[in-house]
C-alpha positions as CSV (number, residue, x, y, z in Angstrom):
1,M,-13.8,-28.3,1.4
2,S,-14.1,-24.9,2.9
3,D,-17.9,-25.3,2.2
4,A,-17.9,-28.4,4.3
5,I,-16.2,-26.6,7.3
6,V,-18.7,-23.7,7.0
7,A,-21.8,-26.2,7.2
8,L,-20.4,-27.5,10.4
9,T,-20.3,-24.1,12.0
10,S,-23.2,-22.2,13.6
11,S,-21.8,-19.2,15.3
12,R,-22.8,-15.8,13.9
13,E,-22.1,-12.6,15.4
14,R,-25.2,-10.6,17.0
15,P,-25.4,-7.5,19.0
16,A,-25.0,-7.7,22.7
17,S,-27.2,-6.3,25.4
18,S,-24.9,-3.8,27.2
19,A,-25.4,-0.4,29.1
20,N,-23.7,3.0,28.9
21,G,-20.8,3.0,31.0
22,Y,-21.3,6.8,31.9
23,V,-24.6,6.0,33.2
24,M,-23.7,3.1,35.4
25,L,-20.5,5.7,36.5
26,L,-23.2,7.8,38.1
27,V,-24.8,4.7,39.7
28,L,-21.3,3.9,41.1
29,L,-21.0,7.5,42.6
30,L,-24.4,6.9,44.4
31,T,-23.3,3.7,45.9
32,V,-19.9,5.3,47.1
33,A,-22.2,8.1,48.7
34,V,-24.2,5.5,50.4
35,A,-21.2,3.5,51.7
36,A,-19.6,7.0,52.9
37,Y,-22.8,7.7,54.8
38,G,-22.5,4.2,56.6
39,I,-19.0,4.8,57.5
40,R,-19.5,8.4,58.8
41,Q,-22.5,7.1,61.0
42,L,-20.0,4.3,62.5
43,V,-17.5,7.0,63.1
44,A,-19.9,9.1,64.9
45,D,-20.9,5.9,67.0
46,E,-24.5,6.3,65.6
47,F,-24.4,2.8,64.2
48,N,-27.9,1.0,64.2
49,G,-29.6,-1.4,61.8
50,G,-30.3,1.3,59.2
51,T,-26.8,2.2,58.9
52,A,-25.6,-1.2,58.8
53,V,-27.9,-1.8,55.9
54,A,-26.6,1.4,54.3
55,L,-23.0,0.4,54.9
56,I,-23.1,-3.2,53.6
57,G,-25.6,-2.3,50.6
58,G,-23.3,0.5,49.7
59,V,-20.2,-1.6,49.6
60,A,-22.0,-4.4,47.8
61,A,-23.5,-2.2,45.3
62,F,-20.2,-0.6,44.8
63,T,-18.4,-3.9,44.1
64,F,-21.3,-5.1,42.0
65,V,-21.1,-2.0,39.6
66,I,-17.3,-1.6,39.4
67,C,-16.8,-5.1,38.2
68,G,-18.9,-4.4,35.1
69,F,-17.0,-1.9,33.6
70,Y,-15.0,-2.2,30.4
71,M,-13.5,0.1,27.5
72,L,-13.6,-0.4,23.9
73,Q,-11.4,1.5,21.5
74,P,-12.3,2.6,18.1
75,N,-12.5,-0.6,15.9
76,Q,-12.6,-2.9,18.8
77,A,-15.3,-5.4,19.7
78,A,-16.1,-7.3,22.8
79,A,-17.6,-10.9,22.7
80,I,-19.7,-11.4,25.6
81,T,-20.3,-14.7,27.0
82,L,-22.3,-16.1,30.1
83,F,-21.1,-19.5,31.4
84,G,-19.8,-20.4,28.2
85,D,-22.8,-19.3,26.2
86,Y,-22.2,-16.8,23.6
87,K,-24.8,-13.6,24.3
88,G,-23.4,-11.3,21.8
89,T,-20.9,-8.6,20.5
90,D,-20.6,-5.0,21.6
91,R,-18.9,-2.7,19.0
92,T,-20.0,0.6,20.7
93,S,-16.8,2.3,21.6
94,G,-16.1,4.3,24.9
95,L,-17.0,3.2,28.6
96,R,-19.4,0.2,28.6
97,W,-21.0,-1.8,31.3
98,V,-22.5,-5.4,31.5
99,L,-23.4,-7.8,34.5
100,P,-20.2,-8.5,36.1
101,W,-20.5,-12.1,35.8
102,M,-20.5,-11.9,32.0
103,I,-17.1,-12.6,30.5
104,R,-15.8,-10.1,28.0
105,R,-13.2,-11.2,25.2
106,T,-11.9,-8.2,23.3
107,V,-11.2,-8.6,19.6
108,S,-9.6,-6.0,17.3
109,V,-11.6,-5.4,13.8
110,R,-8.8,-3.1,12.6
111,A,-7.2,-4.0,9.2
112,N,-4.0,-6.2,9.8
113,N,-0.8,-6.5,7.5
114,F,0.5,-10.0,7.0
115,I,3.6,-11.0,5.0
116,S,4.2,-14.7,4.6
117,D,7.5,-16.4,4.7
118,K,9.2,-17.5,1.3
119,I,7.9,-21.0,0.4
120,K,9.1,-23.3,-2.4
121,V,6.3,-24.4,-4.7
122,N,6.1,-26.3,-8.0
123,D,4.5,-24.5,-10.6
124,L,2.4,-26.0,-13.3
125,R,5.2,-27.4,-15.4
126,G,6.8,-28.7,-12.2
127,N,9.6,-26.1,-11.9
128,P,10.4,-25.2,-8.3
129,I,9.9,-21.5,-7.4
130,E,9.8,-19.5,-4.5
131,M,6.8,-17.5,-3.5
132,A,5.8,-15.0,-0.8
133,A,2.8,-12.9,-0.4
134,Q,1.4,-9.8,1.5
135,I,-2.3,-9.7,2.5
136,V,-4.5,-7.0,4.4
137,W,-7.0,-8.7,6.3
138,R,-9.7,-8.0,9.3
139,V,-12.1,-9.7,11.4
140,V,-15.7,-9.1,10.2
141,D,-17.6,-11.6,12.5
142,T,-16.0,-11.7,16.0
143,A,-18.1,-14.7,16.8
144,Q,-16.9,-17.0,14.0
145,A,-13.3,-15.8,14.8
146,L,-13.3,-16.7,18.4
147,F,-15.5,-19.6,18.6
148,D,-15.2,-21.5,15.2
149,V,-11.5,-21.8,15.1
150,D,-8.9,-22.4,17.8
151,D,-6.6,-19.4,17.1
152,Y,-7.9,-17.0,14.3
153,K,-4.3,-15.4,13.8
154,E,-2.8,-18.7,13.3
155,F,-5.5,-19.9,11.1
156,V,-4.7,-16.9,8.7
157,R,-1.0,-17.9,8.6
158,V,-1.5,-21.5,7.8
159,Q,-4.4,-20.5,5.2
160,V,-2.3,-18.1,3.4
161,E,0.6,-20.5,3.0
162,A,-2.0,-23.1,1.6
163,A,-3.7,-20.7,-0.8
164,I,-0.1,-19.7,-2.1
165,R,0.7,-23.4,-2.8
166,A,-2.7,-23.8,-4.5
167,I,-2.3,-20.7,-6.7
168,G,1.4,-21.4,-7.6
169,A,0.6,-25.0,-8.7
170,R,-2.2,-23.5,-11.2
171,Y,0.1,-21.5,-13.4
172,P,3.5,-21.7,-15.0
173,Y,6.0,-19.3,-13.6
174,D,6.8,-18.0,-17.2
175,D,5.7,-18.9,-20.9
176,F,8.2,-17.7,-23.4
177,A,5.5,-18.1,-26.3
178,H,3.2,-15.6,-24.4
179,T,0.2,-17.8,-24.7
180,D,-0.8,-18.7,-21.0
181,I,-1.5,-16.8,-18.1
182,T,1.8,-16.8,-16.0
183,L,2.7,-16.1,-12.4
184,R,5.1,-13.5,-13.5
185,G,3.5,-11.7,-16.3
186,H,-0.1,-11.4,-15.0
187,H,0.2,-10.2,-11.5
188,D,-3.1,-8.6,-11.4
189,E,-5.2,-11.8,-12.7
190,V,-3.1,-14.1,-10.4
191,G,-3.5,-11.7,-7.4
192,E,-7.2,-11.3,-7.9
193,E,-7.6,-15.1,-7.9
194,L,-5.3,-15.4,-4.7
195,K,-7.7,-12.9,-2.8
196,T,-10.7,-15.1,-3.9
197,E,-9.2,-18.2,-2.8
198,L,-8.2,-16.6,0.5
199,R,-11.7,-15.2,1.2
200,A,-12.9,-18.7,0.6
201,R,-10.9,-20.2,2.9
202,L,-11.1,-17.5,5.6
203,S,-14.7,-17.1,5.6
204,V,-15.1,-20.0,8.3
205,A,-13.0,-17.6,10.6
206,G,-15.2,-14.6,10.0
207,I,-12.3,-12.9,8.4
208,T,-12.2,-11.1,5.0
209,V,-9.3,-10.1,2.9
210,D,-9.1,-6.4,1.4
211,E,-5.8,-6.6,-0.5
212,C,-3.3,-9.0,-1.6
213,G,-0.2,-9.5,-3.8
214,F,3.0,-11.2,-4.3
215,T,6.2,-9.8,-2.6
216,H,8.6,-12.4,-3.9
217,L,8.4,-14.4,-6.8
218,A,11.4,-16.2,-8.5
219,Y,12.9,-19.6,-9.7
220,A,14.4,-21.7,-7.0
221,Q,18.2,-21.4,-6.3
222,E,18.7,-24.8,-8.0
223,I,17.5,-23.8,-11.4
224,A,17.7,-20.1,-11.2
225,G,20.9,-20.1,-13.3
226,A,19.7,-22.5,-15.9
227,M,16.6,-20.4,-16.4
228,L,18.5,-17.2,-16.6
229,R,20.7,-18.8,-19.3
230,R,17.7,-19.7,-21.2
231,Q,16.1,-16.4,-20.9
232,Q,19.1,-14.6,-22.2
233,A,19.3,-17.1,-25.3
234,Q,15.6,-16.5,-26.1
235,A,16.3,-12.6,-25.7
236,V,19.3,-13.0,-28.1
237,V,17.2,-15.0,-30.6
238,A,14.4,-12.5,-30.4
239,A,16.9,-9.7,-31.0
240,R,18.4,-11.4,-33.9
241,Q,15.0,-12.1,-35.5
242,T,13.9,-8.5,-35.0
243,L,17.4,-7.4,-36.7
244,V,17.0,-9.7,-39.7
245,E,13.4,-8.7,-40.4
246,G,14.4,-4.9,-40.2
247,A,17.6,-5.6,-42.6
248,V,15.5,-7.6,-45.3
249,G,13.2,-4.7,-45.5
250,M,16.1,-2.3,-46.0
251,V,17.7,-4.4,-48.5
252,E,14.5,-4.8,-50.4
253,M,13.8,-0.9,-50.1
254,A,17.3,0.0,-51.4
255,L,17.1,-2.6,-54.3
256,T,13.5,-1.2,-55.4
257,M,14.7,2.4,-55.2
258,L,17.8,1.7,-57.3
259,S,15.9,0.0,-59.8
260,A,13.1,2.6,-59.9
261,K,15.4,5.8,-60.3
262,N,17.7,3.7,-62.8
263,V,20.6,4.4,-60.8
264,V,22.4,1.2,-61.9
265,E,21.4,-1.9,-63.7
266,L,22.0,-5.1,-61.8
267,D,22.0,-8.5,-63.1
268,D,21.3,-11.4,-60.9
269,E,25.0,-12.1,-59.7
270,R,25.5,-8.2,-59.0
271,R,21.9,-8.1,-57.2
272,A,23.0,-11.3,-55.1
273,A,26.5,-9.6,-54.3
274,M,24.7,-6.6,-53.0
275,V,22.3,-8.0,-51.1
276,S,25.1,-10.4,-49.5
277,N,27.0,-7.1,-48.6
278,L,24.0,-5.1,-47.2
279,M,23.1,-8.0,-45.0
280,V,26.5,-8.4,-43.6
281,V,26.7,-4.5,-43.0
282,L,23.1,-4.4,-41.3
283,C,23.4,-7.5,-39.4
284,G,26.8,-7.5,-38.2
285,E,27.9,-6.9,-34.7
286,R,31.0,-4.8,-35.5
287,D,31.5,-1.8,-37.4
288,T,32.2,-2.5,-41.2
289,Q,35.4,-1.9,-42.9
290,P,34.8,-0.2,-46.3
291,V,36.8,-1.8,-49.4
292,V,37.3,0.1,-52.4
293,N,37.0,-2.1,-55.6
294,T,39.3,-0.6,-58.2
295,G,38.2,-3.2,-60.9
296,S,35.1,-4.8,-61.7
297,L,33.0,-7.6,-60.1
298,Y,34.3,-10.1,-62.7
299,Q,38.0,-9.2,-62.3
């Protein structure tokens, strides 16, 4: 869709023909001197045709020159138009001058920081989640920003929300099997894809994205409690699995060492009892209470 939009636009930034404002300031001072001479002659009652020309010409030239001045700060640009026709963009900072009838529209080309609102999105598995992102963007083509979209700042806001929804629907929020790329577990990969998506969407407005990332990512309120219980249950199962695997290894090591060093001869029944006791001791959540057996296993 973005390719089709780009194909419909033709505005491209190009340098504007503008003059150094400080040179024109000298011209302005010269017009002031000419006008002052005419006023002086008028006051001295020496007004004649030449004085009239000097006075009128000085005032007209002063008005002409002073109306063409404008100032550009660092990292600012001025798009210049003449009767609705784009004539170019001036990016030279300082005091500048163009013909007075040319319209100047100042555009900041500095980096802008934007944090989106929290929006509700359905992830790849249909779970409702809340997402918000932070992006750093800047204008790289003033002609596109001013003439190809109606309001480029509002355009950024809308496209950021659309990109977040698109990325959120491509991936699951979480994958407990750890086999898929997820929004929660792969911030760098998903963040890079969000940047690529935003650059494609904002290129029509002459805007690029320097940096982006998620500032908020969570399950929606209606399922947050259920998902938390699920995560807790899976964490308990994983911990139990690790505990059992370690206990089995320790029991196996104990039996092997007892047999290798001939500490005690164990038949199948005694071996099973020892395995049971060791597993209870190693896997139990409470401290074990020792029991002294004064008899034998069979009494």
